[in-house]
TORBA-417762 format. One record per atom (N, C-alpha, C): z, x, y; residue in three letters; residue number from 1; chain; atom name. Coordinates in pm, 1 decimal. Each point is the difference from the previous one (the first is absolute). Layout:
N
+----------+----------+----------+------+------+-------+------+
|        z |        x |        y | resn | resi | chain | name |
+----------+----------+----------+------+------+-------+------+
|        Z |        X |        Y |  ALA |  NUM |     A |   CA |
...
+----------+----------+----------+------+------+-------+------+
END
This chain:
114
+----------+----------+----------+------+------+-------+------+
|        z |        x |        y | resn | resi | chain | name |
+----------+----------+----------+------+------+-------+------+
|      1.8 |     28.7 |   -114.6 |  MET |    1 |     A |    N |
|    -13.2 |    -60.3 |     90.9 |  MET |    1 |     A |   CA |
|     -7.4 |    138.0 |    143.0 |  MET |    1 |     A |    C |
|     81.5 |     99.7 |     -1.3 |  ALA |    2 |     A |    N |
|      8.2 |     19.9 |    151.0 |  ALA |    2 |     A |   CA |
|    -81.0 |    112.8 |     -0.7 |  ALA |    2 |     A |    C |
|    -98.8 |     57.7 |    -88.7 |  GLN |    3 |     A |    N |
|   -122.5 |     76.8 |     -6.9 |  GLN |    3 |     A |   CA |
|   -125.9 |   -111.2 |     19.5 |  GLN |    3 |     A |    C |
|      5.1 |   -162.5 |      6.7 |  LYS |    4 |     A |    N |
|    -83.1 |    -67.2 |     23.6 |  LYS |    4 |     A |   CA |
|      8.8 |     25.1 |    176.9 |  LYS |    4 |     A |    C |
|    111.8 |    -33.8 |     58.1 |  ASN |    5 |     A |    N |
|     66.0 |     -3.2 |    141.3 |  ASN |    5 |     A |   CA |
|    -54.9 |    100.0 |    112.0 |  ASN |    5 |     A |    C |
|     16.1 |    150.6 |    -86.6 |  VAL |    6 |     A |    N |
|    -13.6 |    150.2 |     55.7 |  VAL |    6 |     A |   CA |
|   -174.8 |    -33.3 |    -24.4 |  VAL |    6 |     A |    C |
|    -92.2 |    -49.2 |    -60.1 |  SER |    7 |     A |    N |
|   -145.1 |    -11.0 |    -10.1 |  SER |    7 |     A |   CA |
|     -9.2 |    -88.7 |    118.5 |  SER |    7 |     A |    C |
|     64.5 |   -143.4 |     30.6 |  GLU |    8 |     A |    N |
|    -44.1 |    -94.9 |     49.5 |  GLU |    8 |     A |   CA |
|     18.6 |     78.1 |    152.5 |  GLU |    8 |     A |    C |
|    115.7 |     91.0 |     43.7 |  LEU |    9 |     A |    N |
|     -9.0 |     49.1 |    156.0 |  LEU |    9 |     A |   CA |
|    -86.0 |     73.5 |     32.9 |  LEU |    9 |     A |    C |
|    -34.2 |     80.0 |   -150.3 |  ARG |   10 |     A |    N |
|    -90.7 |     96.4 |     38.0 |  ARG |   10 |     A |   CA |
|   -171.4 |    -35.6 |     41.0 |  ARG |   10 |     A |    C |
|     -3.4 |    -61.2 |    -93.8 |  LEU |   11 |     A |    N |
|   -113.0 |    -83.7 |     39.0 |  LEU |   11 |     A |   CA |
|     21.1 |   -112.6 |    165.2 |  LEU |   11 |     A |    C |
|    104.0 |      5.9 |     22.0 |  LYS |   12 |     A |    N |
|     22.0 |    -96.0 |    104.7 |  LYS |   12 |     A |   CA |
|    -24.1 |    121.7 |    150.6 |  LYS |   12 |     A |    C |
|     50.7 |     94.6 |    -22.1 |  ILE |   13 |     A |    N |
|     -6.4 |     66.9 |     67.3 |  ILE |   13 |     A |   CA |
|   -108.3 |    122.6 |     16.2 |  ILE |   13 |     A |    C |
|    -88.0 |    -23.0 |    -90.3 |  LEU |   14 |     A |    N |
|   -157.8 |     77.6 |    -14.8 |  LEU |   14 |     A |   CA |
|    -67.0 |    -66.7 |     21.6 |  LEU |   14 |     A |    C |
|     16.3 |   -150.7 |      9.4 |  SER |   15 |     A |    N |
|   -105.4 |    -73.5 |     45.4 |  SER |   15 |     A |   CA |
|     22.6 |    -33.4 |    122.3 |  SER |   15 |     A |    C |
|    103.1 |    -17.6 |     93.7 |  ALA |   16 |     A |    N |
|      5.1 |     15.4 |    164.5 |  ALA |   16 |     A |   CA |
|    -90.2 |    109.5 |     12.6 |  ALA |   16 |     A |    C |
|     30.8 |    139.2 |    -26.3 |  LEU |   17 |     A |    N |
|    -41.0 |    124.5 |     57.6 |  LEU |   17 |     A |   CA |
|   -203.0 |     -2.0 |    -35.7 |  LEU |   17 |     A |    C |
|    -28.6 |    -86.9 |    -88.4 |  SER |   18 |     A |    N |
|   -109.0 |      1.1 |    -32.4 |  SER |   18 |     A |   CA |
|   -111.9 |    -65.7 |    103.0 |  SER |   18 |     A |    C |
|      4.9 |    -21.4 |    145.1 |  ASP |   19 |     A |    N |
|    -70.2 |     -9.6 |     71.5 |  ASP |   19 |     A |   CA |
|      8.0 |     75.9 |    116.4 |  ASP |   19 |     A |    C |
|   -125.3 |     18.8 |     61.8 |  PRO |   20 |     A |    N |
|     17.1 |     80.2 |     98.0 |  PRO |   20 |     A |   CA |
|     51.0 |    -23.2 |    130.6 |  PRO |   20 |     A |    C |
|    -18.6 |   -193.9 |     28.7 |  THR |   21 |     A |    N |
|    109.7 |      9.4 |    109.5 |  THR |   21 |     A |   CA |
|    117.7 |    -10.5 |     18.9 |  THR |   21 |     A |    C |
|     79.0 |     22.9 |   -146.1 |  ARG |   22 |     A |    N |
|    112.8 |     41.2 |     29.5 |  ARG |   22 |     A |   CA |
|     33.3 |    105.3 |    -19.4 |  ARG |   22 |     A |    C |
|    -65.8 |    100.2 |    -60.9 |  LEU |   23 |     A |    N |
|     20.9 |    121.7 |     48.6 |  LEU |   23 |     A |   CA |
|    -18.0 |     56.2 |    119.4 |  LEU |   23 |     A |    C |
|   -107.4 |    -62.2 |    120.8 |  GLU |   24 |     A |    N |
|     39.0 |    -14.4 |     97.3 |  GLU |   24 |     A |   CA |
|    110.4 |    -41.0 |     70.9 |  GLU |   24 |     A |    C |
|     10.7 |    -59.6 |    -66.1 |  LEU |   25 |     A |    N |
|    163.5 |    -88.6 |     88.2 |  LEU |   25 |     A |   CA |
|    118.5 |    119.1 |    -26.8 |  LEU |   25 |     A |    C |
|    -13.3 |     40.6 |   -135.5 |  LEU |   26 |     A |    N |
|    113.3 |    136.9 |    -37.3 |  LEU |   26 |     A |   CA |
|     31.4 |     77.8 |     93.8 |  LEU |   26 |     A |    C |
|   -175.5 |     86.4 |      2.5 |  GLU |   27 |     A |    N |
|     27.0 |    113.7 |    121.0 |  GLU |   27 |     A |   CA |
|     42.5 |    -70.8 |    122.8 |  GLU |   27 |     A |    C |
|    -31.8 |   -103.7 |     40.4 |  TYR |   28 |     A |    N |
|     25.0 |    -38.4 |    134.3 |  TYR |   28 |     A |   CA |
|    124.1 |    -34.2 |     36.0 |  TYR |   28 |     A |    C |
|     74.2 |    -28.5 |   -104.4 |  LEU |   29 |     A |    N |
|    167.6 |     -3.0 |    -26.8 |  LEU |   29 |     A |   CA |
|     85.2 |    129.5 |    -20.5 |  LEU |   29 |     A |    C |
|    -85.4 |     98.8 |    -19.7 |  SER |   30 |     A |    N |
|     23.7 |     74.2 |    -23.1 |  SER |   30 |     A |   CA |
|    117.0 |     79.9 |    134.2 |  SER |   30 |     A |    C |
|    -89.7 |     12.8 |     42.4 |  GLY |   31 |     A |    N |
|     90.5 |     -4.3 |    201.3 |  GLY |   31 |     A |   CA |
|    128.8 |    -21.1 |     30.2 |  GLY |   31 |     A |    C |
|     35.9 |   -122.3 |   -104.3 |  GLY |   32 |     A |    N |
|    125.2 |   -102.4 |      8.9 |  GLY |   32 |     A |   CA |
|    -17.0 |    -95.5 |     27.3 |  GLY |   32 |     A |    C |
|    109.2 |   -102.6 |     13.2 |  GLU |   33 |     A |    N |
|    -13.1 |   -186.9 |     -8.7 |  GLU |   33 |     A |   CA |
|    -95.0 |      9.3 |    137.1 |  GLU |   33 |     A |    C |
|    -91.6 |   -112.4 |    -18.5 |  ARG |   34 |     A |    N |
|    -54.2 |    -57.8 |     81.0 |  ARG |   34 |     A |   CA |
|    -40.2 |   -168.4 |      4.1 |  ARG |   34 |     A |    C |
|      3.4 |    -49.3 |    123.3 |  CYS |   35 |     A |    N |
|     20.6 |   -139.7 |      6.1 |  CYS |   35 |     A |   CA |
|   -132.7 |    -23.5 |    -45.3 |  CYS |   35 |     A |    C |
|    -37.1 |   -134.8 |    -39.7 |  VAL |   36 |     A |    N |
|   -113.5 |    -84.6 |    -37.2 |  VAL |   36 |     A |   CA |
|   -123.9 |     36.2 |     97.1 |  VAL |   36 |     A |    C |
|     96.2 |    -42.5 |    107.1 |  CYS |   37 |     A |    N |
|    -92.2 |      6.5 |    162.3 |  CYS |   37 |     A |   CA |
|    -67.3 |    126.9 |     39.1 |  CYS |   37 |     A |    C |
|     65.9 |    141.9 |    -67.8 |  GLU |   38 |     A |    N |
|    -62.7 |    116.7 |     32.8 |  GLU |   38 |     A |   CA |
|    -83.0 |    -13.1 |   -158.0 |  GLU |   38 |     A |    C |
|     -8.8 |    -38.8 |    -96.8 |  ILE |   39 |     A |    N |
|    -15.4 |     41.5 |   -135.9 |  ILE |   39 |     A |   CA |
|   -172.9 |   -109.7 |     53.5 |  ILE |   39 |     A |    C |
|    -18.6 |    -65.9 |     50.9 |  LEU |   40 |     A |    N |
|   -147.0 |    -52.7 |     15.3 |  LEU |   40 |     A |   CA |
|    -66.3 |     42.3 |     65.2 |  LEU |   40 |     A |    C |
|     52.5 |      4.8 |    171.5 |  PRO |   41 |     A |    N |
|   -122.3 |     69.1 |     42.8 |  PRO |   41 |     A |   CA |
|    -55.1 |    191.9 |    -82.4 |  PRO |   41 |     A |    C |
|     70.3 |     61.0 |   -106.7 |  ALA |   42 |     A |    N |
|    -28.9 |     50.3 |    -69.0 |  ALA |   42 |     A |   CA |
|   -146.1 |     24.4 |   -123.6 |  ALA |   42 |     A |    C |
|      8.8 |   -107.7 |      5.0 |  PHE |   43 |     A |    N |
|   -100.5 |    -53.1 |   -105.3 |  PHE |   43 |     A |   CA |
|   -114.7 |    -90.0 |     17.1 |  PHE |   43 |     A |    C |
|    -91.0 |     11.0 |     10.4 |  SER |   44 |     A |    N |
|   -105.4 |   -100.5 |    -51.0 |  SER |   44 |     A |   CA |
|    -12.0 |   -105.4 |    -53.0 |  SER |   44 |     A |    C |
|     76.6 |    -70.5 |    -12.7 |  ARG |   45 |     A |    N |
|    -13.3 |    -59.7 |   -119.1 |  ARG |   45 |     A |   CA |
|    108.3 |   -167.0 |     47.4 |  ARG |   45 |     A |    C |
|    -47.5 |   -130.3 |    -46.4 |  SER |   46 |     A |    N |
|     40.0 |    -71.3 |     68.3 |  SER |   46 |     A |   CA |
|    215.4 |      1.3 |     -6.9 |  SER |   46 |     A |    C |
|    126.4 |   -103.6 |     79.7 |  GLN |   47 |     A |    N |
|     61.1 |    -18.4 |    -18.7 |  GLN |   47 |     A |   CA |
|     50.7 |    -31.1 |   -143.6 |  GLN |   47 |     A |    C |
|    -23.1 |    -98.8 |    -65.6 |  SER |   48 |     A |    N |
|     -2.4 |    -66.5 |   -110.4 |  SER |   48 |     A |   CA |
|    -53.0 |    131.1 |   -163.1 |  SER |   48 |     A |    C |
|    -82.2 |     52.4 |     29.2 |  THR |   49 |     A |    N |
|     -7.1 |    153.2 |    -81.8 |  THR |   49 |     A |   CA |
|     94.5 |     76.2 |     -1.3 |  THR |   49 |     A |    C |
|     60.8 |     52.2 |    130.7 |  ILE |   50 |     A |    N |
|     83.6 |    104.3 |    -10.6 |  ILE |   50 |     A |   CA |
|    149.4 |    -45.7 |     11.1 |  ILE |   50 |     A |    C |
|     12.6 |   -154.9 |     39.4 |  SER |   51 |     A |    N |
|     76.3 |    -55.7 |    -89.7 |  SER |   51 |     A |   CA |
|     42.7 |     22.7 |   -156.9 |  SER |   51 |     A |    C |
|   -124.5 |    -74.3 |    -95.1 |  LYS |   52 |     A |    N |
|     11.6 |    -13.8 |    -86.3 |  LYS |   52 |     A |   CA |
|      5.3 |    173.8 |    -74.2 |  LYS |   52 |     A |    C |
|     -7.5 |     71.7 |     54.5 |  HIS |   53 |     A |    N |
|    -27.0 |    148.1 |    -91.8 |  HIS |   53 |     A |   CA |
|    140.7 |     59.9 |     74.1 |  HIS |   53 |     A |    C |
|     13.6 |    -54.4 |     82.6 |  LEU |   54 |     A |    N |
|    186.1 |     36.6 |     71.9 |  LEU |   54 |     A |   CA |
|     88.7 |    -28.3 |   -132.6 |  LEU |   54 |     A |    C |
|    -12.6 |   -143.7 |    -51.4 |  ASN |   55 |     A |    N |
|     74.4 |    -53.0 |   -115.4 |  ASN |   55 |     A |   CA |
|      0.6 |     31.5 |   -144.0 |  ASN |   55 |     A |    C |
|   -113.7 |     25.4 |      9.1 |  ILE |   56 |     A |    N |
|     -4.4 |     88.1 |   -184.2 |  ILE |   56 |     A |   CA |
|     54.8 |    143.2 |    -23.9 |  ILE |   56 |     A |    C |
|    -21.5 |     44.3 |    116.5 |  LEU |   57 |     A |    N |
|     84.0 |    137.5 |     16.9 |  LEU |   57 |     A |   CA |
|    155.6 |    -28.3 |     10.3 |  LEU |   57 |     A |    C |
|     15.2 |    -89.9 |     25.8 |  PHE |   58 |     A |    N |
|    171.5 |    -58.8 |     43.7 |  PHE |   58 |     A |   CA |
|     82.5 |    -76.2 |   -113.1 |  PHE |   58 |     A |    C |
|   -120.4 |    -49.6 |    -61.0 |  GLU |   59 |     A |    N |
|     52.1 |    -89.1 |   -138.1 |  GLU |   59 |     A |   CA |
|     -8.5 |    113.1 |   -131.8 |  GLU |   59 |     A |    C |
|    -31.4 |    138.4 |     35.3 |  ALA |   60 |     A |    N |
|    -55.9 |     61.9 |   -107.9 |  ALA |   60 |     A |   CA |
|    139.0 |    139.2 |     28.6 |  ALA |   60 |     A |    C |
|     51.9 |    -48.8 |     99.3 |  ASP |   61 |     A |    N |
|    112.2 |     76.0 |      5.6 |  ASP |   61 |     A |   CA |
|     13.8 |    136.5 |    104.5 |  ASP |   61 |     A |    C |
|   -141.3 |     -1.4 |     32.2 |  ILE |   62 |     A |    N |
|    -55.7 |    122.7 |     59.0 |  ILE |   62 |     A |   CA |
|     25.9 |     11.5 |    150.4 |  ILE |   62 |     A |    C |
|     27.1 |   -148.2 |     22.9 |  LEU |   63 |     A |    N |
|     19.2 |     21.2 |    163.6 |  LEU |   63 |     A |   CA |
|    171.6 |    -47.1 |     86.0 |  LEU |   63 |     A |    C |
|     37.0 |     17.3 |     79.8 |  ASP |   64 |     A |    N |
|    100.8 |   -103.6 |     33.2 |  ASP |   64 |     A |   CA |
|    -29.6 |    -64.5 |    149.6 |  ASP |   64 |     A |    C |
|     51.0 |   -127.6 |    -27.4 |  ARG |   65 |     A |    N |
|    -41.0 |    -73.7 |    141.4 |  ARG |   65 |     A |   CA |
|    148.8 |    -85.1 |     40.1 |  ARG |   65 |     A |    C |
|      5.3 |    -24.4 |    136.2 |  ARG |   66 |     A |    N |
|     93.3 |    -27.4 |     65.4 |  ARG |   66 |     A |   CA |
|    -58.2 |    -68.4 |     95.2 |  ARG |   66 |     A |    C |
|     68.0 |   -117.7 |     87.6 |  ILE |   67 |     A |    N |
|     16.8 |    -78.4 |    106.5 |  ILE |   67 |     A |   CA |
|     76.3 |     23.7 |    122.2 |  ILE |   67 |     A |    C |
|    -61.6 |     27.0 |     99.5 |  ASP |   68 |     A |    N |
|     73.7 |     64.6 |    130.2 |  ASP |   68 |     A |   CA |
|    -66.2 |   -129.8 |     91.6 |  ASP |   68 |     A |    C |
|     57.3 |   -150.4 |     24.2 |  GLY |   69 |     A |    N |
|      5.2 |    -92.1 |     72.8 |  GLY |   69 |     A |   CA |
|   -142.1 |    -19.1 |    -68.7 |  GLY |   69 |     A |    C |
|    -95.8 |     39.6 |    114.9 |  LYS |   70 |     A |    N |
|   -125.4 |   -104.2 |    -58.1 |  LYS |   70 |     A |   CA |
|   -114.2 |     99.1 |     -6.8 |  LYS |   70 |     A |    C |
|     61.3 |     95.2 |    -56.7 |  LYS |   71 |     A |    N |
|    -80.3 |    137.9 |    -54.8 |  LYS |   71 |     A |   CA |
|    -27.4 |     45.9 |   -130.0 |  LYS |   71 |     A |    C |
|    -68.6 |      4.5 |   -112.4 |  THR |   72 |     A |    N |
|     10.1 |     37.4 |   -132.8 |  THR |   72 |     A |   CA |
|    -34.1 |    186.3 |    -14.2 |  THR |   72 |     A |    C |
|    107.0 |     58.0 |    -46.0 |  LEU |   73 |     A |    N |
|    -19.6 |    127.6 |      4.2 |  LEU |   73 |     A |   CA |
|    -28.7 |     43.7 |   -142.9 |  LEU |   73 |     A |    C |
|    -77.4 |    122.4 |    -42.6 |  TYR |   74 |     A |    N |
|    -20.2 |     63.1 |   -130.1 |  TYR |   74 |     A |   CA |
|     46.0 |    139.7 |      7.3 |  TYR |   74 |     A |    C |
|     42.1 |     29.0 |   -117.7 |  SER |   75 |     A |    N |
|     29.4 |    134.8 |    -20.0 |  SER |   75 |     A |   CA |
|    -10.7 |     60.3 |   -144.7 |  SER |   75 |     A |    C |
|    -29.7 |    125.8 |     41.5 |  ILE |   76 |     A |    N |
|    -28.6 |     53.5 |   -222.6 |  ILE |   76 |     A |   CA |
|    189.3 |    -45.7 |    -31.0 |  ILE |   76 |     A |    C |
|    -14.2 |    -55.6 |   -115.3 |  LYS |   77 |     A |    N |
|    126.4 |     43.5 |   -116.6 |  LYS |   77 |     A |   CA |
|     89.1 |     99.4 |    -35.4 |  LYS |   77 |     A |    C |
|   -145.0 |     79.5 |    -44.1 |  ASP |   78 |     A |    N |
|     37.1 |     97.9 |    -87.5 |  ASP |   78 |     A |   CA |
|   -109.2 |    119.3 |     44.3 |  ASP |   78 |     A |    C |
|     47.2 |     95.6 |     80.9 |  PRO |   79 |     A |    N |
|   -134.2 |    101.3 |     21.7 |  PRO |   79 |     A |   CA |
|    -84.2 |     43.7 |   -130.7 |  PRO |   79 |     A |    C |
|     78.2 |    -17.4 |   -151.1 |  GLN |   80 |     A |    N |
|    -65.1 |     54.0 |    -98.1 |  GLN |   80 |     A |   CA |
|   -137.7 |     -2.0 |    -20.1 |  GLN |   80 |     A |    C |
|     -9.3 |   -161.6 |     43.1 |  VAL |   81 |     A |    N |
|   -132.2 |    -50.9 |      8.9 |  VAL |   81 |     A |   CA |
|   -148.7 |     93.2 |     19.5 |  VAL |   81 |     A |    C |
|     54.4 |     90.1 |    113.5 |  PHE |   82 |     A |    N |
|    -97.6 |    100.3 |     56.9 |  PHE |   82 |     A |   CA |
|      8.8 |    109.2 |   -104.4 |  PHE |   82 |     A |    C |
|     76.4 |     27.1 |    -82.2 |  GLU |   83 |     A |    N |
|    -35.2 |    126.5 |   -118.6 |  GLU |   83 |     A |   CA |
|    -87.6 |    -75.1 |    -73.0 |  GLU |   83 |     A |    C |
|     18.4 |   -129.9 |    -41.6 |  LEU |   84 |     A |    N |
|    -56.7 |    -75.7 |   -127.3 |  LEU |   84 |     A |   CA |
|   -169.5 |      6.8 |     84.3 |  LEU |   84 |     A |    C |
|    -33.2 |    -30.2 |    116.9 |  VAL |   85 |     A |    N |
|   -111.1 |     12.9 |     69.3 |  VAL |   85 |     A |   CA |
|    -46.0 |    174.4 |    -33.6 |  VAL |   85 |     A |    C |
|     60.2 |     74.2 |     45.6 |  ARG |   86 |     A |    N |
|    -57.2 |    132.4 |    -13.1 |  ARG |   86 |     A |   CA |
|    -15.8 |     18.5 |   -170.7 |  ARG |   86 |     A |    C |
|     81.6 |    -36.1 |    -66.7 |  LEU |   87 |     A |    N |
|    -26.7 |     22.6 |   -130.1 |  LEU |   87 |     A |   CA |
|   -125.1 |    -13.0 |    -13.1 |  LEU |   87 |     A |    C |
|    -47.1 |   -125.5 |     17.8 |  VAL |   88 |     A |    N |
|   -138.6 |   -108.4 |    -11.7 |  VAL |   88 |     A |   CA |
|   -105.5 |    115.0 |    100.8 |  VAL |   88 |     A |    C |
|     40.3 |     52.1 |     79.0 |  ASP |   89 |     A |    N |
|   -103.2 |     65.6 |     59.6 |  ASP |   89 |     A |   CA |
|    -68.4 |    115.9 |    -55.9 |  ASP |   89 |     A |    C |
|    128.6 |     64.9 |    -70.1 |  GLN |   90 |     A |    N |
|    -37.7 |     93.9 |    -88.0 |  GLN |   90 |     A |   CA |
|    -44.2 |      2.6 |   -131.8 |  GLN |   90 |     A |    C |
|    -27.5 |   -122.7 |    -41.8 |  MET |   91 |     A |    N |
|    -59.6 |     -6.7 |    -92.3 |  MET |   91 |     A |   CA |
|   -147.7 |     18.8 |     38.3 |  MET |   91 |     A |    C |
|    -32.2 |   -129.7 |    126.7 |  ALA |   92 |     A |    N |
|   -133.9 |    -24.4 |     18.3 |  ALA |   92 |     A |   CA |
|    -56.2 |    136.3 |     47.9 |  ALA |   92 |     A |    C |
|     66.5 |     91.9 |     47.1 |  LEU |   93 |     A |    N |
|    -64.3 |    121.6 |     58.3 |  LEU |   93 |     A |   CA |
|    -36.7 |     77.5 |   -106.7 |  LEU |   93 |     A |    C |
|    105.1 |     -0.3 |   -134.4 |  LYS |   94 |     A |    N |
|    -42.7 |     48.8 |   -107.2 |  LYS |   94 |     A |   CA |
|   -126.6 |    -64.7 |    -89.6 |  LYS |   94 |     A |    C |
|    -25.8 |    -60.6 |     57.9 |  GLN |   95 |     A |    N |
|   -114.2 |   -151.0 |    -56.0 |  GLN |   95 |     A |   CA |
|   -108.7 |     54.4 |     55.7 |  GLN |   95 |     A |    C |
|    -42.7 |     20.4 |    128.5 |  ILE |   96 |     A |    N |
|    -68.6 |     21.5 |    109.4 |  ILE |   96 |     A |   CA |
|    -40.0 |    171.1 |    -16.1 |  ILE |   96 |     A |    C |
|    120.2 |     72.5 |    -45.0 |  SER |   97 |     A |    N |
|    -72.3 |    126.2 |    -41.5 |  SER |   97 |     A |   CA |
|    -73.7 |     38.5 |   -123.0 |  SER |   97 |     A |    C |
|     60.7 |   -109.3 |    -90.4 |  GLN |   98 |     A |    N |
|    -76.9 |     29.7 |   -139.9 |  GLN |   98 |     A |   CA |
|   -122.8 |    -60.2 |     32.4 |  GLN |   98 |     A |    C |
|    -41.1 |   -152.8 |     58.6 |  LEU |   99 |     A |    N |
|   -125.5 |     -5.4 |     31.6 |  LEU |   99 |     A |   CA |
|    -82.8 |    130.5 |     59.4 |  LEU |   99 |     A |    C |
|     16.6 |     52.3 |     96.8 |  ALA |  100 |     A |    N |
|    -85.1 |     66.2 |     52.0 |  ALA |  100 |     A |   CA |
|    -20.3 |    166.9 |    -67.4 |  ALA |  100 |     A |    C |
|    110.0 |     55.7 |   -130.4 |  GLU |  101 |     A |    N |
|    -30.1 |     85.9 |    -60.3 |  GLU |  101 |     A |   CA |
|   -126.9 |    -61.2 |    -79.0 |  GLU |  101 |     A |    C |
|     31.2 |   -106.3 |    -65.9 |  ALA |  102 |     A |    N |
|    -91.6 |    -57.5 |    -89.0 |  ALA |  102 |     A |   CA |
|   -119.2 |      7.0 |     68.8 |  ALA |  102 |     A |    C |
|     -8.4 |    -44.9 |    143.6 |  GLY |  103 |     A |    N |
|   -105.8 |    -27.3 |     76.3 |  GLY |  103 |     A |   CA |
|    -96.6 |    159.8 |     13.3 |  GLY |  103 |     A |    C |
|     70.2 |    119.3 |     43.5 |  ARG |  104 |     A |    N |
|    -38.3 |    104.7 |    -34.2 |  ARG |  104 |     A |   CA |
|    -93.3 |     30.3 |   -110.2 |  ARG |  104 |     A |    C |
|     70.0 |      1.3 |   -106.9 |  ILE |  105 |     A |    N |
|    -37.4 |     25.5 |   -164.1 |  ILE |  105 |     A |   CA |
|    -95.6 |    -39.1 |      8.1 |  ILE |  105 |     A |    C |
|    -62.8 |   -139.5 |     31.3 |  ILE |  106 |     A |    N |
|   -131.3 |    -71.6 |    -30.4 |  ILE |  106 |     A |   CA |
|    -75.1 |     34.6 |     58.4 |  ILE |  106 |     A |    C |
|      1.4 |     39.0 |     90.1 |  GLU |  107 |     A |    N |
|    -73.7 |     54.9 |    129.7 |  GLU |  107 |     A |   CA |
|    -63.2 |    129.4 |    -55.8 |  GLU |  107 |     A |    C |
|    118.6 |     94.6 |    -10.4 |  GLU |  108 |     A |    N |
|    -70.6 |    122.9 |   -121.7 |  GLU |  108 |     A |   CA |
|    -68.3 |    -27.2 |    -61.1 |  GLU |  108 |     A |    C |
|     40.5 |    -81.5 |   -109.4 |  SER |  109 |     A |    N |
|    -54.1 |      8.5 |   -108.0 |  SER |  109 |     A |   CA |
|   -158.8 |    -52.0 |     42.7 |  SER |  109 |     A |    C |
|    -30.7 |   -122.2 |     79.1 |  LEU |  110 |     A |    N |
|   -130.3 |    -31.0 |     40.7 |  LEU |  110 |     A |   CA |
|    -48.9 |    105.7 |     49.6 |  LEU |  110 |     A |    C |
|     18.9 |     85.0 |     65.9 |  SER |  111 |     A |    N |
|    -69.2 |    100.7 |    104.7 |  SER |  111 |     A |   CA |
|    -67.9 |    120.9 |   -127.3 |  SER |  111 |     A |    C |
|    139.8 |     22.4 |    -97.4 |  CYS |  112 |     A |    N |
|    -90.6 |     84.5 |   -110.8 |  CYS |  112 |     A |   CA |
|    -82.3 |    -28.8 |    -23.3 |  CYS |  112 |     A |    C |
|    -70.5 |   -150.8 |     -8.7 |  GLY |  113 |     A |    N |
|    -77.6 |    -65.3 |   -146.4 |  GLY |  113 |     A |   CA |
|   -109.1 |     12.2 |    106.3 |  GLY |  113 |     A |    C |
|     -8.4 |     39.7 |    146.1 |  ARG |  114 |     A |    N |
|   -133.1 |     26.2 |     50.5 |  ARG |  114 |     A |   CA |
|   -107.1 |     79.5 |    -68.2 |  ARG |  114 |     A |    C |
+----------+----------+----------+------+------+-------+------+
END
């Protein structure tokens, strides 16, 4: 039962991070707590779209949300999320490097056959 809960939470977190807009929101919030009124102008997307993405990150326990009067403020709940993103970036760069090397090898083999 505990394994199922861990798997479900893992899926919830990774799913929340699987969208470019949400990754951009994380980067934007890396500078500290921000009001929705500050977030909206920084993105060329509708208010409903940004609100939806913020809520997904909040529901995945990646963001904190607090209300201050009429303002809704968001912040990063656990900065470890940036370490996870860095690890994924490293994996992506490794794959890009491998593809570039494969392309170089193919080009060399094709030029030898000329």
